[in-house]
C-alpha positions in Angstrom: 17.4 -29.2 12.2 15.1 -31.5 14.1 15.4 -29.3 17.2 13.9 -26.3 15.4 11.5 -28.2 13.2 9.3 -30.7 15.0 7.9 -33.6 13.0 4.3 -32.5 13.8 4.9 -28.9 12.6 2.4 -27.7 10.0 4.2 -26.3 7.0 3.0 -24.2 4.1 5.2 -24.6 1.0 5.1 -21.1 -0.5 6.5 -19.8 -3.8 9.5 -17.5 -3.7 9.4 -15.7 -7.1 12.5 -13.5 -6.9 15.6 -12.4 -5.1 14.0 -9.3 -3.8 11.3 -11.2 -2.0 13.9 -13.5 -0.5 15.8 -10.5 0.8 12.6 -9.1 2.3 12.0 -12.4 4.1 15.6 -12.6 5.3 16.1 -8.9 6.3 12.6 -7.6 7.2 11.1 -10.9 8.4 7.9 -11.1 6.4 6.4 -12.8 3.3 3.3 -11.7 1.4 0.5 -13.7 -0.2 -2.2 -12.1 -2.3 -5.6 -12.7 -0.6 -7.2 -13.7 -3.9 -4.8 -16.6 -4.4 -4.0 -17.4 -0.7 -4.5 -20.9 0.7 -7.4 -21.4 3.1 -5.2 -21.5 6.2 -2.2 -19.3 6.7 -1.9 -19.9 10.5 0.9 -22.5 10.1 4.1 -23.2 12.1 6.6 -22.8 9.3 6.9 -21.6 5.7 9.1 -23.6 3.3 10.1 -21.5 0.3 10.0 -23.1 -3.2 12.4 -21.1 -5.4 11.4 -20.5 -9.0 13.5 -20.3 -12.1 14.5 -16.8 -11.2 17.1 -18.3 -8.8 19.1 -19.9 -11.7 21.5 -22.3 -10.0 19.2 -22.6 -7.0 16.0 -22.9 -9.0 13.2 -25.4 -8.5 14.0 -26.4 -4.9 13.3 -25.7 -1.3 16.4 -24.4 0.3 15.0 -22.3 3.3 12.3 -22.6 6.0 11.2 -20.0 8.5 9.0 -20.1 11.5 5.7 -18.2 11.2 5.3 -15.7 14.1 1.9 -14.3 13.0 -0.1 -12.8 10.2 -2.2 -9.8 9.3 -4.2 -8.5 6.4 -3.0 -5.3 4.7 -2.6 -3.9 1.2 0.2 -4.3 -1.3 0.7 -0.6 -1.1 1.3 -0.7 2.6 3.7 -3.5 2.3 5.7 -2.1 -0.6 5.6 1.6 -0.1 7.9 2.2 -3.1 5.3 0.7 -5.3 2.3 3.0 -4.6 1.5 3.3 -8.3 1.5 -0.5 -8.8 -1.8 -1.7 -10.4 -2.4 -4.0 -7.4 -1.3 -1.5 -4.7 -4.9 -1.4 -3.3 -5.4 -5.2 -3.3 -5.4 -7.1 0.0 -2.5 -9.3 1.0 -1.6 -11.5 3.9 1.6 -10.3 5.6 3.1 -13.3 7.4 5.6 -12.3 10.0 8.4 -14.8 10.0 11.5 -15.6 12.1 15.0 -16.1 10.7 15.4 -18.1 7.6 17.0 -21.5 8.2 18.9 -23.1 5.4 18.1 -26.8 5.0 21.1 -29.2 5.3 20.4 -30.2 1.7 18.0 -28.5 -0.7 14.8 -30.4 -1.7 14.8 -30.4 -5.5 11.8 -30.7 -7.8 14.0 -32.9 -10.2 12.0 -31.5 -13.1 10.2 -28.1 -13.5 7.0 -27.9 -11.5 4.4 -25.2 -11.4 3.8 -24.9 -7.6 1.4 -22.6 -5.9 0.9 -23.4 -2.2 0.5 -26.8 -0.5 0.7 -28.1 3.0 3.1 -30.7 4.5 4.5 -31.6 7.9 7.9 -31.4 9.6 8.3 -35.2 9.3 7.8 -35.1 5.6 10.1 -32.2 5.1 12.9 -33.7 7.1 12.7 -37.0 5.2 12.1 -35.6 1.7 14.5 -36.4 -1.2 12.4 -34.5 -3.7 9.4 -32.2 -3.8 7.2 -35.2 -4.6 8.1 -36.6 -1.2 6.4 -33.7 0.6 2.9 -34.7 -0.5 0.9 -36.1 2.4 -1.2 -39.1 1.3 -3.8 -41.5 2.5 -4.7 -41.6 6.2 -2.1 -39.0 7.2 -3.8 -36.6 4.8 -6.9 -36.7 7.0 -4.8 -35.9 10.1 -3.2 -33.0 8.3 -6.5 -31.5 7.2 -7.9 -32.0 10.7 -4.9 -30.1 12.2 -5.4 -27.3 9.6 -9.1 -27.1 10.4 -8.3 -26.8 14.2 -5.7 -24.2 13.5 -8.1 -22.2 11.4 -10.7 -22.3 14.2 -8.1 -21.1 16.7 -7.1 -18.2 14.4 -10.8 -17.1 14.2 -11.0 -17.1 18.0 -8.5 -14.3 18.2 -10.0 -11.1 19.6 -8.4 -7.9 20.7 -10.5 -7.8 23.8 -8.7 -10.9 25.2 -5.3 -9.2 25.1 -4.1 -7.6 28.4 -4.2 -3.9 28.5 -0.8 -2.3 28.9 -0.2 -0.6 32.3 1.0 2.8 31.0 0.5 6.1 32.7 -2.2 8.0 30.7 0.0 11.2 30.7 2.9 9.2 29.3 0.7 7.6 26.7 -0.7 11.1 25.7 2.9 12.4 25.3 4.0 9.4 23.2 1.0 9.6 20.9 1.0 13.3 20.7 -2.5 13.7 21.9 -3.7 16.9 23.4 -6.7 17.7 25.6 -8.1 14.1 25.6 -7.9 13.5 29.3 
């Protein structure tokens, strides 16, 4: 576990409400967060999934982590195309692209029921945690965590499409692929 989860990793503990969302994360490689309730910074290294009571025997614990590969802003309707009539289908959501889910060697339990939204921790805290309470970063280390999150947020805002290299594709091939006519 330590090889794939460095101690300095920034981790967002996120709520996993149901089995469907876990299967979306596992099979499709993404997790959604409503913009209106999202944490301030989503540009983190890993997500750790806190499983709610819907998971019955595996409830109230963190059992899986996944590396974050990127994120984008979209709508719920675009994410869940089978729910176009959902009342929140036009609301904005972060779509966090994630790598493979990794099962922790031992789940991190809450011991008692906890209402958890989102909070940040580090790889070091996650690797040492015996319970959810052990994930809370305190004192001087909390300042370092917030500084790292601020830096990450600034880096995420510096992204621009202009800085990406243009693909070296023959314009005729690109026209054929995109189905464009008379544009050259």
